[in-house]
C-alpha positions as CSV (number, residue, x, y, z in Angstrom):
1,X,0.0,0.0,0.0
2,X,2.9,2.4,0.7
3,X,4.1,2.0,-2.9
4,X,0.7,3.1,-4.3
5,X,0.7,6.2,-2.0
6,X,4.2,7.2,-3.1
7,X,3.1,6.9,-6.7
8,X,0.0,9.0,-6.2
9,X,2.0,11.6,-4.3
10,X,4.6,11.7,-7.1
11,X,1.7,12.2,-9.6
12,X,0.3,15.0,-7.5
13,X,3.7,16.7,-7.2
14,X,4.2,16.4,-10.9
15,X,0.7,17.8,-11.7
16,X,1.3,20.7,-9.3
17,X,4.7,21.5,-10.8
18,X,3.3,21.4,-14.3
19,X,0.3,23.6,-13.3
20,X,2.7,26.2,-11.9
21,X,4.8,26.1,-15.1
22,X,1.7,26.4,-17.3
23,X,0.5,29.3,-15.2
24,X,3.9,31.0,-15.8
25,X,3.6,30.3,-19.5
26,X,0.1,31.9,-19.6
27,X,1.4,34.9,-17.7
28,X,4.3,35.3,-20.1
29,X,1.8,35.9,-22.9
30,X,1.0,39.3,-21.4
31,X,3.6,39.9,-18.7
32,X,7.4,40.4,-19.0
33,X,9.4,37.6,-17.4
34,X,11.1,40.1,-15.0
35,X,7.6,40.9,-13.6
36,X,6.6,37.3,-13.1
37,X,6.9,36.6,-9.3
38,X,6.1,33.5,-7.2
39,X,3.0,35.4,-5.9
40,X,1.8,36.1,-9.4
41,X,2.3,32.5,-10.6
42,X,0.8,30.9,-7.6
43,X,-2.2,33.2,-7.7
44,X,-2.7,32.5,-11.4
45,X,-2.4,28.7,-10.7
46,X,-4.8,28.9,-7.7
47,X,-2.1,27.4,-5.5
48,X,-0.5,28.9,-2.4
49,X,3.0,30.4,-2.5
50,X,4.0,27.9,0.2
51,X,3.1,25.1,-2.1
52,X,5.1,26.7,-4.9
53,X,8.1,26.9,-2.6
54,X,7.9,23.2,-2.0
55,X,8.5,22.6,-5.7
56,X,10.9,25.4,-6.4
57,X,13.3,26.6,-3.7
58,X,14.1,29.9,-5.5
59,X,13.0,32.0,-8.3
60,X,16.2,31.1,-10.1
61,X,15.4,27.4,-9.9
62,X,11.9,28.1,-11.1
63,X,13.2,30.1,-14.1
64,X,15.7,27.3,-15.0
65,X,12.9,24.8,-15.1
66,X,10.6,27.3,-17.0
67,X,13.4,28.0,-19.5
68,X,14.0,24.3,-20.2
69,X,10.3,23.7,-20.7
70,X,9.7,26.7,-23.0
71,X,12.8,25.8,-25.1
72,X,11.7,22.2,-25.4
73,X,8.2,23.4,-26.5
74,X,9.8,25.1,-29.5
75,X,10.4,21.6,-30.8
76,X,13.4,22.7,-32.9
77,X,14.8,20.1,-35.4
78,X,18.0,18.3,-34.6
79,X,21.1,19.7,-36.2
80,X,21.6,17.6,-39.3
81,X,24.2,14.9,-39.6
82,X,25.7,16.2,-42.8
83,X,26.5,19.6,-44.1
84,X,24.4,19.2,-47.2
85,X,21.2,19.4,-45.1
86,X,22.1,22.7,-43.3
87,X,20.2,24.8,-45.8
88,X,16.9,23.0,-45.2
89,X,17.7,23.0,-41.5
90,X,17.8,26.8,-41.5
91,X,14.3,26.9,-43.1
92,X,12.9,24.4,-40.6
93,X,14.3,26.3,-37.6
94,X,13.1,29.7,-38.8
95,X,9.6,28.2,-39.5
96,X,9.5,27.0,-35.9
97,X,10.4,30.5,-34.7
98,X,7.7,31.9,-37.0
99,X,5.1,29.7,-35.5
100,X,5.8,30.7,-31.9
101,X,6.9,34.4,-31.9
102,X,5.8,35.1,-28.3
103,X,7.6,32.0,-26.9
104,X,10.7,33.1,-28.8
105,X,10.4,36.6,-27.4
106,X,10.1,35.2,-23.9
107,X,13.1,33.0,-24.3
108,X,15.1,36.0,-25.6
109,X,14.2,38.0,-22.5
110,X,17.1,39.1,-20.2
111,X,16.0,36.6,-17.5
112,X,15.9,33.6,-19.8
113,X,18.4,34.1,-22.6
114,X,21.5,33.5,-20.4
115,X,20.0,30.2,-19.4
116,X,19.3,29.2,-23.0
117,X,22.9,30.1,-24.0
118,X,24.4,28.1,-21.2
119,X,22.4,25.0,-21.8
120,X,20.6,24.2,-25.1
121,X,22.5,26.7,-27.3
122,X,25.8,25.5,-26.0
123,X,24.9,21.9,-26.8
124,X,23.8,22.8,-30.3
125,X,27.1,24.7,-30.8
126,X,29.1,21.7,-29.8
127,X,27.1,19.4,-32.0
128,X,27.6,21.7,-35.0
129,X,31.3,22.1,-34.3
130,X,31.7,18.2,-34.3
131,X,29.8,18.1,-37.6
132,X,32.3,20.6,-39.2
133,X,35.3,18.9,-37.7
134,X,34.3,15.6,-39.2
135,X,33.3,17.1,-42.6
136,X,36.5,19.3,-42.9
137,X,39.3,17.3,-41.2
138,X,42.1,19.4,-42.7
139,X,40.8,22.7,-41.5
140,X,42.4,24.5,-38.6
141,X,40.4,24.3,-35.4
142,X,40.2,28.1,-35.3
143,X,38.5,28.1,-38.7
144,X,36.0,25.5,-37.6
145,X,35.3,27.5,-34.5
146,X,34.7,30.7,-36.4
147,X,32.5,29.0,-38.9
148,X,30.5,27.3,-36.2
149,X,30.0,30.6,-34.4
150,X,28.8,32.3,-37.6
151,X,26.4,29.5,-38.6
152,X,25.0,29.0,-35.1
153,X,24.4,32.8,-34.9
154,X,22.3,32.9,-38.1
155,X,20.4,29.8,-37.1
156,X,19.3,31.2,-33.7
157,X,16.2,33.1,-32.7
158,X,18.0,36.4,-32.3
159,X,18.9,36.4,-36.0
160,X,15.5,35.4,-37.1
161,X,14.0,38.2,-35.1
162,X,16.6,40.6,-36.4
163,X,15.7,39.9,-40.0
164,X,11.9,39.9,-39.3
165,X,11.7,42.9,-37.0
166,X,14.7,45.2,-37.9
167,X,14.5,44.8,-41.6
168,X,10.8,43.8,-41.9
169,X,11.8,40.9,-44.1
170,X,9.2,38.3,-44.8
171,X,9.9,34.8,-43.6
172,X,11.2,33.5,-47.0
173,X,13.7,36.5,-47.3
174,X,14.9,35.9,-43.8
175,X,15.5,32.3,-44.5
176,X,17.4,33.1,-47.7
177,X,19.6,35.6,-45.9
178,X,20.5,33.0,-43.3
179,X,21.1,30.4,-46.0
180,X,23.4,32.7,-47.8
181,X,25.6,33.1,-44.8
182,X,25.6,29.3,-44.2
183,X,26.6,28.7,-47.9
184,X,29.4,31.4,-47.7
185,X,30.7,29.9,-44.4
186,X,30.7,26.4,-45.7
187,X,32.5,27.5,-48.9
188,X,35.1,29.1,-46.7
189,X,35.7,25.8,-44.9
190,X,35.8,24.0,-48.2
191,X,38.5,26.3,-49.4
192,X,40.5,26.1,-46.2
193,X,40.1,22.3,-46.2
194,X,42.0,22.0,-49.5
195,X,45.0,24.1,-48.4
């Protein structure tokens, strides 16, 4: 009987945690992340602050969990396993950003962006760097690093937003701009690989 009680308690804890995260997501639709407090979230979820503190010891811990959840909800495609697929990867990533502009804006907020950079973005950078190292074995590591940085930059949400908001480009033009930089960067590595 004890086993069943633990399972039910685990389910209740998971439900409560998800309810709090969903409340924060709903609040983020109309409220800046910096203004989302434990009180605001717990009130919106209909749960006491005390209960919220049982699940998240600090606001930082809550924001870490919230960031991970929101980033995962973007459902970005995996970095391709060969360089020939990078052009279509750009289009897929930008399409995902286009479908969820508010979620992207929330993730680019000052409270969440450093968390994205230190976790998911870092992992994507490392995956892309390995891809280029394997595809261009004769290139200097410094050239691989610079190319990875350039391509990761144009395949992130900041670049998508820059093209869409600062230049007022439509989605297709934004994709083509990013694809152009990817092509130029890969050509650079091809040239360096033969030297």
